[in-house]
Backbone as XML, in Angstrom:
<?xml version="1.0"?>
<chain id="A" units="angstrom">
  <residue number="1" name="MET">
    <atom name="N" x="268.598" y="167.930" z="73.307"/>
    <atom name="CA" x="267.745" y="167.595" z="74.436"/>
    <atom name="C" x="267.614" y="167.197" z="75.316"/>
  </residue>
  <residue number="2" name="TRP">
    <atom name="N" x="268.172" y="165.544" z="75.146"/>
    <atom name="CA" x="268.014" y="164.256" z="76.174"/>
    <atom name="C" x="269.377" y="164.169" z="77.089"/>
  </residue>
  <residue number="3" name="LEU">
    <atom name="N" x="270.228" y="165.213" z="76.891"/>
    <atom name="CA" x="271.507" y="165.380" z="77.866"/>
    <atom name="C" x="271.217" y="165.740" z="79.124"/>
  </residue>
  <residue number="4" name="PRO">
    <atom name="N" x="270.610" y="167.268" z="79.389"/>
    <atom name="CA" x="270.611" y="167.528" z="80.649"/>
    <atom name="C" x="269.561" y="166.147" z="81.465"/>
  </residue>
  <residue number="5" name="VAL">
    <atom name="N" x="268.620" y="165.184" z="80.385"/>
    <atom name="CA" x="268.066" y="164.556" z="81.362"/>
    <atom name="C" x="268.579" y="163.050" z="81.653"/>
  </residue>
  <residue number="6" name="ALA">
    <atom name="N" x="269.727" y="162.919" z="80.787"/>
    <atom name="CA" x="270.532" y="162.017" z="81.107"/>
    <atom name="C" x="271.468" y="162.448" z="82.501"/>
  </residue>
  <residue number="7" name="ILE">
    <atom name="N" x="272.162" y="163.199" z="82.445"/>
    <atom name="CA" x="272.591" y="164.338" z="83.820"/>
    <atom name="C" x="271.996" y="164.228" z="84.812"/>
  </residue>
  <residue number="8" name="PHE">
    <atom name="N" x="271.054" y="164.332" z="84.787"/>
    <atom name="CA" x="270.214" y="164.081" z="86.007"/>
    <atom name="C" x="269.935" y="162.902" z="86.363"/>
  </residue>
  <residue number="9" name="LEU">
    <atom name="N" x="269.697" y="162.014" z="85.220"/>
    <atom name="CA" x="269.411" y="160.789" z="85.786"/>
    <atom name="C" x="270.897" y="160.006" z="86.138"/>
  </residue>
  <residue number="10" name="ALA">
    <atom name="N" x="271.679" y="160.607" z="85.815"/>
    <atom name="CA" x="273.048" y="159.833" z="86.478"/>
    <atom name="C" x="273.258" y="160.296" z="87.873"/>
  </residue>
  <residue number="11" name="VAL">
    <atom name="N" x="272.828" y="161.229" z="88.204"/>
    <atom name="CA" x="273.067" y="161.977" z="89.470"/>
    <atom name="C" x="272.047" y="161.313" z="90.292"/>
  </residue>
  <residue number="12" name="CYS">
    <atom name="N" x="270.690" y="161.139" z="90.077"/>
    <atom name="CA" x="269.821" y="160.262" z="90.937"/>
    <atom name="C" x="270.797" y="159.022" z="91.003"/>
  </residue>
  <residue number="13" name="ILE">
    <atom name="N" x="271.274" y="158.573" z="89.794"/>
    <atom name="CA" x="271.588" y="156.965" z="90.076"/>
    <atom name="C" x="272.818" y="156.609" z="91.376"/>
  </residue>
  <residue number="14" name="ALA">
    <atom name="N" x="273.586" y="157.812" z="90.949"/>
    <atom name="CA" x="274.868" y="158.339" z="91.857"/>
    <atom name="C" x="273.998" y="158.167" z="92.869"/>
  </residue>
  <residue number="15" name="ILE">
    <atom name="N" x="273.415" y="158.743" z="93.820"/>
    <atom name="CA" x="273.121" y="159.255" z="95.335"/>
    <atom name="C" x="272.175" y="157.595" z="95.745"/>
  </residue>
  <residue number="16" name="ILE">
    <atom name="N" x="271.551" y="157.073" z="94.709"/>
    <atom name="CA" x="271.015" y="155.840" z="94.747"/>
    <atom name="C" x="271.905" y="154.697" z="95.301"/>
  </residue>
  <residue number="17" name="LEU">
    <atom name="N" x="272.759" y="154.634" z="94.647"/>
    <atom name="CA" x="273.630" y="153.599" z="94.565"/>
    <atom name="C" x="274.817" y="153.686" z="96.373"/>
  </residue>
  <residue number="18" name="VAL">
    <atom name="N" x="274.762" y="155.051" z="96.810"/>
    <atom name="CA" x="275.197" y="155.439" z="97.851"/>
    <atom name="C" x="274.458" y="154.825" z="98.873"/>
  </residue>
  <residue number="19" name="ARG">
    <atom name="N" x="273.161" y="155.260" z="98.898"/>
    <atom name="CA" x="271.919" y="154.049" z="99.513"/>
    <atom name="C" x="272.004" y="152.732" z="99.649"/>
  </residue>
  <residue number="20" name="LEU">
    <atom name="N" x="272.182" y="152.254" z="98.134"/>
    <atom name="CA" x="272.266" y="150.919" z="98.058"/>
    <atom name="C" x="273.768" y="150.139" z="98.887"/>
  </residue>
  <residue number="21" name="PHE">
    <atom name="N" x="274.597" y="150.721" z="99.304"/>
    <atom name="CA" x="275.643" y="150.214" z="99.599"/>
    <atom name="C" x="275.827" y="150.693" z="101.228"/>
  </residue>
  <residue number="22" name="LEU">
    <atom name="N" x="275.190" y="151.464" z="101.583"/>
    <atom name="CA" x="275.442" y="151.956" z="102.888"/>
    <atom name="C" x="274.101" y="151.739" z="103.591"/>
  </residue>
  <residue number="23" name="GLY">
    <atom name="N" x="272.982" y="151.520" z="102.949"/>
    <atom name="CA" x="271.788" y="150.950" z="103.171"/>
    <atom name="C" x="272.172" y="150.468" z="104.821"/>
  </residue>
  <residue number="24" name="PRO">
    <atom name="N" x="271.563" y="151.210" z="106.159"/>
    <atom name="CA" x="271.735" y="150.495" z="107.171"/>
    <atom name="C" x="270.657" y="148.861" z="107.719"/>
  </residue>
  <residue number="25" name="THR">
    <atom name="N" x="269.547" y="148.688" z="107.238"/>
    <atom name="CA" x="268.807" y="147.447" z="106.763"/>
    <atom name="C" x="269.059" y="146.571" z="105.411"/>
  </residue>
  <residue number="26" name="PRO">
    <atom name="N" x="268.909" y="145.599" z="105.364"/>
    <atom name="CA" x="268.211" y="144.672" z="104.052"/>
    <atom name="C" x="267.094" y="145.117" z="103.495"/>
  </residue>
  <residue number="27" name="PRO">
    <atom name="N" x="266.178" y="145.730" z="103.970"/>
    <atom name="CA" x="264.905" y="146.244" z="103.374"/>
    <atom name="C" x="265.199" y="147.593" z="102.473"/>
  </residue>
  <residue number="28" name="ASP">
    <atom name="N" x="265.928" y="148.233" z="103.526"/>
    <atom name="CA" x="266.708" y="149.689" z="102.826"/>
    <atom name="C" x="267.243" y="149.748" z="101.334"/>
  </residue>
  <residue number="29" name="ARG">
    <atom name="N" x="268.070" y="148.965" z="101.469"/>
    <atom name="CA" x="268.708" y="148.213" z="100.374"/>
    <atom name="C" x="267.978" y="147.826" z="99.084"/>
  </residue>
  <residue number="30" name="LEU">
    <atom name="N" x="267.184" y="146.974" z="99.505"/>
    <atom name="CA" x="266.027" y="146.563" z="98.696"/>
    <atom name="C" x="265.137" y="147.515" z="98.360"/>
  </residue>
  <residue number="31" name="VAL">
    <atom name="N" x="264.919" y="149.185" z="98.906"/>
    <atom name="CA" x="264.792" y="149.952" z="97.778"/>
    <atom name="C" x="264.849" y="150.921" z="97.326"/>
  </residue>
  <residue number="32" name="GLY">
    <atom name="N" x="266.503" y="150.565" z="97.841"/>
    <atom name="CA" x="267.535" y="151.401" z="96.823"/>
    <atom name="C" x="267.652" y="150.608" z="95.422"/>
  </residue>
  <residue number="33" name="LEU">
    <atom name="N" x="267.561" y="148.893" z="95.396"/>
    <atom name="CA" x="267.696" y="148.277" z="94.203"/>
    <atom name="C" x="266.522" y="148.436" z="93.410"/>
  </residue>
  <residue number="34" name="ASP">
    <atom name="N" x="265.489" y="148.608" z="93.693"/>
    <atom name="CA" x="264.311" y="148.817" z="93.550"/>
    <atom name="C" x="263.867" y="150.051" z="92.725"/>
  </residue>
  <residue number="35" name="THR">
    <atom name="N" x="264.484" y="151.031" z="93.543"/>
    <atom name="CA" x="264.469" y="152.326" z="92.667"/>
    <atom name="C" x="265.563" y="152.355" z="91.655"/>
  </residue>
  <residue number="36" name="LEU">
    <atom name="N" x="266.996" y="152.214" z="91.702"/>
    <atom name="CA" x="267.734" y="151.943" z="90.573"/>
    <atom name="C" x="267.382" y="151.142" z="89.334"/>
  </residue>
  <residue number="37" name="ASN">
    <atom name="N" x="266.737" y="150.156" z="89.590"/>
    <atom name="CA" x="266.138" y="149.209" z="88.555"/>
    <atom name="C" x="264.641" y="150.328" z="87.806"/>
  </residue>
  <residue number="38" name="THR">
    <atom name="N" x="264.189" y="151.000" z="88.260"/>
    <atom name="CA" x="263.377" y="152.224" z="88.393"/>
    <atom name="C" x="263.935" y="153.105" z="87.061"/>
  </residue>
  <residue number="39" name="LEU">
    <atom name="N" x="264.963" y="153.863" z="87.445"/>
    <atom name="CA" x="265.823" y="154.529" z="86.658"/>
    <atom name="C" x="266.518" y="153.749" z="85.516"/>
  </residue>
  <residue number="40" name="VAL">
    <atom name="N" x="266.737" y="152.719" z="85.685"/>
    <atom name="CA" x="267.309" y="152.236" z="84.515"/>
    <atom name="C" x="266.403" y="152.011" z="83.693"/>
  </residue>
  <residue number="41" name="ILE">
    <atom name="N" x="265.162" y="151.746" z="83.821"/>
    <atom name="CA" x="263.983" y="151.812" z="82.946"/>
    <atom name="C" x="263.814" y="152.859" z="82.551"/>
  </residue>
  <residue number="42" name="VAL">
    <atom name="N" x="263.634" y="154.016" z="83.110"/>
    <atom name="CA" x="263.301" y="155.067" z="82.763"/>
    <atom name="C" x="264.540" y="155.807" z="81.388"/>
  </residue>
  <residue number="43" name="SER">
    <atom name="N" x="265.734" y="155.775" z="81.949"/>
    <atom name="CA" x="266.941" y="155.694" z="81.201"/>
    <atom name="C" x="266.355" y="155.188" z="79.516"/>
  </residue>
  <residue number="44" name="MET">
    <atom name="N" x="266.041" y="153.836" z="79.610"/>
    <atom name="CA" x="266.012" y="153.162" z="78.391"/>
    <atom name="C" x="264.708" y="154.016" z="77.937"/>
  </residue>
  <residue number="45" name="VAL">
    <atom name="N" x="263.493" y="153.868" z="78.210"/>
    <atom name="CA" x="262.667" y="154.497" z="77.802"/>
    <atom name="C" x="262.855" y="156.201" z="76.959"/>
  </residue>
  <residue number="46" name="ILE">
    <atom name="N" x="263.631" y="156.736" z="77.815"/>
    <atom name="CA" x="264.119" y="158.410" z="77.527"/>
    <atom name="C" x="265.064" y="157.765" z="76.051"/>
  </residue>
  <residue number="47" name="LEU">
    <atom name="N" x="266.013" y="156.967" z="76.143"/>
    <atom name="CA" x="266.642" y="156.859" z="75.206"/>
    <atom name="C" x="266.277" y="156.473" z="73.971"/>
  </residue>
  <residue number="48" name="GLY">
    <atom name="N" x="265.322" y="155.198" z="74.304"/>
    <atom name="CA" x="264.510" y="154.764" z="72.837"/>
    <atom name="C" x="263.403" y="155.897" z="72.391"/>
  </residue>
  <residue number="49" name="ALA">
    <atom name="N" x="263.052" y="157.123" z="73.163"/>
    <atom name="CA" x="262.611" y="157.841" z="72.534"/>
    <atom name="C" x="263.088" y="158.976" z="71.748"/>
  </residue>
  <residue number="50" name="SER">
    <atom name="N" x="264.284" y="159.441" z="72.198"/>
    <atom name="CA" x="265.310" y="159.694" z="71.828"/>
    <atom name="C" x="265.833" y="159.906" z="70.544"/>
  </residue>
  <residue number="51" name="PHE">
    <atom name="N" x="265.809" y="158.412" z="70.217"/>
    <atom name="CA" x="266.611" y="157.895" z="69.062"/>
    <atom name="C" x="265.959" y="157.482" z="67.964"/>
  </residue>
  <residue number="52" name="ASN">
    <atom name="N" x="264.420" y="157.359" z="68.679"/>
    <atom name="CA" x="263.263" y="156.461" z="67.496"/>
    <atom name="C" x="263.756" y="155.243" z="67.475"/>
  </residue>
  <residue number="53" name="GLU">
    <atom name="N" x="264.166" y="154.575" z="68.505"/>
    <atom name="CA" x="264.514" y="153.138" z="68.585"/>
    <atom name="C" x="263.444" y="152.490" z="69.513"/>
  </residue>
  <residue number="54" name="VAL">
    <atom name="N" x="262.636" y="151.375" z="69.012"/>
    <atom name="CA" x="261.680" y="150.807" z="69.772"/>
    <atom name="C" x="262.240" y="149.727" z="70.573"/>
  </residue>
  <residue number="55" name="ILE">
    <atom name="N" x="263.761" y="148.887" z="70.020"/>
    <atom name="CA" x="264.216" y="148.015" z="70.843"/>
    <atom name="C" x="263.953" y="148.375" z="72.227"/>
  </residue>
  <residue number="56" name="TYR">
    <atom name="N" x="264.693" y="149.510" z="72.535"/>
    <atom name="CA" x="265.102" y="150.051" z="73.989"/>
    <atom name="C" x="263.976" y="150.166" z="74.957"/>
  </residue>
  <residue number="57" name="ILE">
    <atom name="N" x="262.850" y="150.654" z="74.350"/>
    <atom name="CA" x="261.422" y="150.178" z="75.356"/>
    <atom name="C" x="260.812" y="149.050" z="75.341"/>
  </residue>
  <residue number="58" name="ASP">
    <atom name="N" x="261.284" y="147.985" z="74.393"/>
    <atom name="CA" x="261.254" y="146.644" z="74.554"/>
    <atom name="C" x="262.094" y="146.041" z="75.445"/>
  </residue>
  <residue number="59" name="VAL">
    <atom name="N" x="262.535" y="146.361" z="75.450"/>
    <atom name="CA" x="264.227" y="145.553" z="76.259"/>
    <atom name="C" x="263.526" y="146.679" z="77.786"/>
  </residue>
  <residue number="60" name="ALA">
    <atom name="N" x="263.160" y="147.509" z="77.600"/>
    <atom name="CA" x="262.850" y="148.244" z="79.175"/>
    <atom name="C" x="261.420" y="147.356" z="79.708"/>
  </residue>
  <residue number="61" name="ILE">
    <atom name="N" x="260.546" y="147.383" z="79.021"/>
    <atom name="CA" x="259.998" y="146.422" z="79.271"/>
    <atom name="C" x="259.943" y="144.801" z="79.748"/>
  </residue>
  <residue number="62" name="VAL">
    <atom name="N" x="260.506" y="144.458" z="79.068"/>
    <atom name="CA" x="261.179" y="142.761" z="79.982"/>
    <atom name="C" x="261.841" y="143.217" z="81.057"/>
  </residue>
  <residue number="63" name="TYR">
    <atom name="N" x="262.965" y="144.262" z="81.020"/>
    <atom name="CA" x="263.929" y="144.554" z="82.059"/>
    <atom name="C" x="262.966" y="145.014" z="83.717"/>
  </residue>
  <residue number="64" name="ALA">
    <atom name="N" x="261.812" y="145.696" z="82.909"/>
    <atom name="CA" x="260.766" y="145.862" z="84.296"/>
    <atom name="C" x="259.993" y="144.952" z="84.554"/>
  </residue>
  <residue number="65" name="LEU">
    <atom name="N" x="259.618" y="144.029" z="84.191"/>
    <atom name="CA" x="258.864" y="142.671" z="84.713"/>
    <atom name="C" x="259.805" y="141.954" z="85.220"/>
  </residue>
  <residue number="66" name="LEU">
    <atom name="N" x="261.324" y="141.956" z="84.998"/>
    <atom name="CA" x="262.370" y="141.017" z="85.586"/>
    <atom name="C" x="262.875" y="141.542" z="87.021"/>
  </residue>
  <residue number="67" name="SER">
    <atom name="N" x="262.882" y="142.857" z="86.797"/>
    <atom name="CA" x="262.946" y="143.622" z="88.222"/>
    <atom name="C" x="261.742" y="143.475" z="89.231"/>
  </residue>
  <residue number="68" name="PHE">
    <atom name="N" x="260.506" y="143.294" z="88.771"/>
    <atom name="CA" x="259.360" y="143.408" z="89.509"/>
    <atom name="C" x="259.466" y="141.838" z="90.199"/>
  </residue>
  <residue number="69" name="VAL">
    <atom name="N" x="260.025" y="140.875" z="89.351"/>
    <atom name="CA" x="259.910" y="139.511" z="89.833"/>
    <atom name="C" x="261.068" y="138.945" z="90.634"/>
  </residue>
  <residue number="70" name="THR">
    <atom name="N" x="261.853" y="139.945" z="90.561"/>
    <atom name="CA" x="263.325" y="139.461" z="91.205"/>
    <atom name="C" x="262.790" y="140.016" z="93.046"/>
  </residue>
  <residue number="71" name="THR">
    <atom name="N" x="262.309" y="141.588" z="92.475"/>
    <atom name="CA" x="262.476" y="142.277" z="94.051"/>
    <atom name="C" x="261.300" y="141.537" z="94.963"/>
  </residue>
  <residue number="72" name="LEU">
    <atom name="N" x="260.404" y="140.800" z="94.303"/>
    <atom name="CA" x="259.159" y="140.120" z="95.023"/>
    <atom name="C" x="260.093" y="138.836" z="95.747"/>
  </residue>
  <residue number="73" name="PHE">
    <atom name="N" x="261.276" y="137.725" z="95.107"/>
    <atom name="CA" x="262.051" y="137.134" z="95.367"/>
    <atom name="C" x="262.754" y="137.517" z="96.629"/>
  </residue>
  <residue number="74" name="ILE">
    <atom name="N" x="263.541" y="138.433" z="96.792"/>
    <atom name="CA" x="264.211" y="139.537" z="97.436"/>
    <atom name="C" x="263.207" y="139.503" z="98.789"/>
  </residue>
  <residue number="75" name="ALA">
    <atom name="N" x="262.381" y="140.131" z="98.395"/>
    <atom name="CA" x="261.664" y="140.257" z="99.514"/>
    <atom name="C" x="261.048" y="139.239" z="100.429"/>
  </residue>
  <residue number="76" name="LYS">
    <atom name="N" x="260.651" y="138.297" z="99.917"/>
    <atom name="CA" x="260.323" y="136.731" z="100.279"/>
    <atom name="C" x="261.576" y="136.410" z="101.341"/>
  </residue>
  <residue number="77" name="TYR">
    <atom name="N" x="262.834" y="136.260" z="100.605"/>
    <atom name="CA" x="263.557" y="135.761" z="101.147"/>
    <atom name="C" x="263.638" y="136.682" z="102.488"/>
  </residue>
  <residue number="78" name="ILE">
    <atom name="N" x="263.457" y="137.711" z="102.768"/>
    <atom name="CA" x="264.261" y="139.105" z="103.773"/>
    <atom name="C" x="262.950" y="138.755" z="104.520"/>
  </residue>
  <residue number="79" name="GLU">
    <atom name="N" x="261.889" y="138.469" z="104.436"/>
    <atom name="CA" x="260.816" y="138.141" z="105.513"/>
    <atom name="C" x="260.600" y="136.795" z="106.025"/>
  </residue>
  <residue number="80" name="LYS">
    <atom name="N" x="261.481" y="135.804" z="105.272"/>
    <atom name="CA" x="261.956" y="134.487" z="105.515"/>
    <atom name="C" x="262.827" y="134.600" z="107.355"/>
  </residue>
  <residue number="81" name="GLY">
    <atom name="N" x="263.610" y="135.707" z="107.023"/>
    <atom name="CA" x="264.960" y="135.572" z="107.910"/>
    <atom name="C" x="266.388" y="135.290" z="107.188"/>
  </residue>
  <residue number="82" name="GLY">
    <atom name="N" x="266.174" y="135.718" z="106.066"/>
    <atom name="CA" x="267.276" y="134.927" z="105.823"/>
    <atom name="C" x="268.500" y="136.003" z="105.573"/>
  </residue>
  <residue number="83" name="PHE">
    <atom name="N" x="268.546" y="137.455" z="105.929"/>
    <atom name="CA" x="269.565" y="138.399" z="105.982"/>
    <atom name="C" x="269.776" y="138.064" z="107.736"/>
  </residue>
</chain>
């Protein structure tokens, strides 16, 4: 049951990687990175629910927090003209 979802998420991740590497401006790349992190978190939650393993969900929560903080720092760096 989880295989079609995994294939769909892999296709979405591939599309986002194209945007991440070919983004015309740094804010576009930041949005691509944030979207990629969101899909990775969704993948971990789906794997945790599929295999009845709570550790995947715990790791997804920590990863979401770190992703949010990283996005804030990068956005602040871009705002000050770092790129």
